[in-house]
C-alpha positions in Angstrom: -13.9 6.6 13.5 -12.7 9.9 14.9 -12.2 10.3 18.6 -14.8 12.2 20.6 -14.0 15.9 21.2 -12.0 16.5 18.0 -12.7 19.6 16.1 -14.1 19.3 12.6 -10.7 20.0 11.0 -8.9 17.6 13.2 -11.6 15.0 12.7 -11.2 15.3 8.9 -7.5 14.8 9.3 -8.0 11.9 11.6 -10.4 10.2 9.2 -8.0 10.6 6.3 -4.9 9.9 8.3 -3.8 6.8 6.4 -4.1 8.6 3.0 -2.2 11.6 4.3 0.6 9.5 5.8 0.9 7.4 2.6 1.0 10.5 0.4 3.6 12.2 2.8 5.8 9.1 2.6 5.5 9.0 -1.2 6.3 12.8 -1.4 9.4 12.4 0.8 10.7 9.3 -1.2 10.0 11.0 -4.5 11.8 14.1 -3.4 14.7 11.9 -2.3 14.8 10.2 -5.7 14.8 13.6 -7.4 17.7 15.0 -5.3 19.8 11.8 -5.6 19.0 11.5 -9.3 20.1 15.1 -9.9 23.4 14.5 -8.1 24.0 11.5 -10.2 23.0 13.3 -13.4 25.3 16.2 -12.6 28.2 13.9 -12.0 27.5 12.0 -15.2 27.2 15.1 -17.3 30.3 16.7 -15.8 32.3 13.5 -16.4 31.3 13.6 -20.1 32.2 17.3 -20.4 28.5 18.5 -20.7 26.8 21.2 -18.9 24.0 19.8 -16.7 20.5 21.2 -17.5 17.1 20.6 -16.0 15.2 21.2 -19.2 16.0 20.8 -22.8 16.8 18.0 -25.2 19.2 16.3 -22.8 17.8 17.8 -19.6 17.4 16.0 -16.2 13.6 16.0 -16.6 13.8 13.2 -19.2 16.1 11.1 -17.0 13.8 11.7 -14.0 10.7 10.8 -16.0 12.3 7.6 -17.3 13.4 6.5 -13.8 10.0 7.3 -12.2 8.2 5.4 -15.0 10.4 2.4 -14.6 9.9 2.4 -10.8 6.2 2.7 -11.1 6.0 -0.1 -13.7 7.9 -2.5 -11.5 5.7 -1.5 -8.5 2.5 -1.9 -10.4 3.7 -5.2 -11.9 4.5 -6.5 -8.4 1.1 -5.3 -7.0 -0.8 -6.7 -9.9 0.9 -10.1 -9.5 0.1 -10.1 -5.8 -3.6 -9.2 -6.5 -4.0 -11.9 -9.2 -2.3 -14.6 -7.2 -4.3 -13.7 -4.1 -7.6 -13.9 -6.1 -6.6 -17.3 -7.6 -4.8 -19.0 -4.7 -6.1 -19.8 -1.3 -4.2 -19.6 1.9 -6.0 -22.3 3.9 -6.7 -21.3 7.5 -6.3 -17.6 6.9 -9.0 -15.5 8.6 -9.5 -13.8 5.2 -10.0 -16.9 3.2 -13.4 -18.5 2.5 -12.4 -21.8 4.1 -11.6 -20.0 7.3 -15.0 -18.4 7.4 -16.7 -21.7 6.7 -14.8 -23.4 9.6 -15.8 -20.6 12.0 -19.4 -21.0 11.0 -19.2 -24.8 11.6 -17.7 -24.2 15.0 -20.4 -21.6 15.9 -23.1 -24.0 14.8 -21.6 -26.8 16.9 -21.4 -24.5 20.0 -25.0 -23.4 19.4 -26.2 -27.1 19.2 -24.4 -27.9 22.4 -25.9 -24.9 24.2 -29.4 -25.9 23.0 -28.8 -29.4 24.1 -27.6 -28.3 27.5 -30.6 -25.9 27.8 -32.9 -28.8 26.9 -31.4 -31.0 29.7 -31.7 -28.3 32.3 -35.2 -27.1 31.3 
């Protein structure tokens, strides 16, 4: 929830802060990958006596596309594995697991019964 007194533009930025920071981090790391990949591509092309080019049949764009796709595939595979395992396996006692919620409900009911019993003794 945005803080009181923020202008509408600042409030919109505050509300979307996580998305903006994540996109910014992605953009910075992608730019870093592009620059370091280009340096490696130029060194490789020069070593083999070729002229480095960004576009064309043997251009850097194809190398960058391949590297980006491989990186995304591995990240999506890891994330999908984590999601599937999380939905199948249970971490007992976790505040996010069902058994944790059930245990909390049992404790709340036990406290409620004790309070009612004490209230009955007093009244």
